[in-house]
C-alpha positions in Angstrom: 123.9 -11.8 -199.3 120.6 -12.9 -197.7 119.2 -10.8 -194.9 118.5 -13.0 -191.8 116.3 -12.0 -188.9 116.1 -13.9 -185.7 112.9 -13.4 -183.7 113.0 -14.7 -180.2 112.9 -13.7 -176.5 115.6 -13.2 -173.8 113.9 -15.8 -171.6 113.8 -18.6 -174.3 117.0 -20.6 -174.1 116.4 -21.9 -177.7 116.8 -18.3 -179.0 120.3 -18.3 -177.5 121.1 -21.6 -179.1 120.0 -20.5 -182.5 122.0 -17.3 -182.1 125.1 -19.2 -181.2 124.6 -21.4 -184.2 124.3 -18.4 -186.5 127.4 -16.8 -185.0 129.3 -20.1 -185.4 128.3 -20.1 -189.1 129.4 -16.4 -189.2 126.0 -15.4 -190.5 125.1 -11.8 -190.4 121.7 -11.4 -188.8 119.5 -8.9 -186.9 118.0 -10.2 -183.7 114.7 -9.0 -182.2 113.3 -9.7 -178.7 109.6 -9.9 -179.4 108.6 -9.6 -175.7 110.5 -6.3 -175.3 109.7 -4.9 -178.8 106.0 -4.7 -179.8 106.9 -3.5 -183.3 109.1 -6.6 -183.9 106.4 -8.8 -182.4 103.9 -7.4 -184.9 106.3 -7.9 -187.8 107.0 -11.5 -186.7 103.3 -12.3 -186.5 102.8 -10.9 -190.0 105.6 -12.7 -191.7 105.0 -16.0 -189.7 101.2 -15.8 -190.1 100.4 -15.6 -186.4 103.0 -18.1 -185.2 103.7 -17.8 -181.5 106.6 -20.2 -181.1 110.1 -18.7 -181.0 112.8 -18.7 -182.1 111.8 -17.9 -185.7 114.4 -17.5 -188.4 113.4 -15.3 -191.4 115.5 -15.1 -194.6 114.6 -12.4 -197.1 111.1 -12.0 -195.6 110.3 -15.7 -195.5 110.2 -18.0 -192.5 112.9 -20.7 -193.0 112.9 -22.2 -189.5 110.6 -22.3 -186.5 112.1 -23.4 -183.2 115.5 -24.8 -182.7 116.1 -28.6 -183.3 112.4 -29.2 -182.7 112.2 -27.1 -179.5 110.8 -23.7 -178.9 109.0 -21.4 -176.5 105.5 -20.0 -176.8 105.1 -16.3 -176.4 102.1 -14.6 -174.8 99.6 -12.8 -177.0 
């Protein structure tokens, strides 16, 4: 089974929308709040090559989706 990671923020509504979609699909995933967790923010920047738009969905260490249905939130540096 593929390992999914959801990088987002509590304040970004699109993170919640992507979470709900993953739950609806019954996907197993780990969620990280990159504003509250600096380690997760560093990991997200590394895997997403500096991307600052969330949510970001990562599957097996590769970015598979940035934003939710064309929408996202920009995080601070």
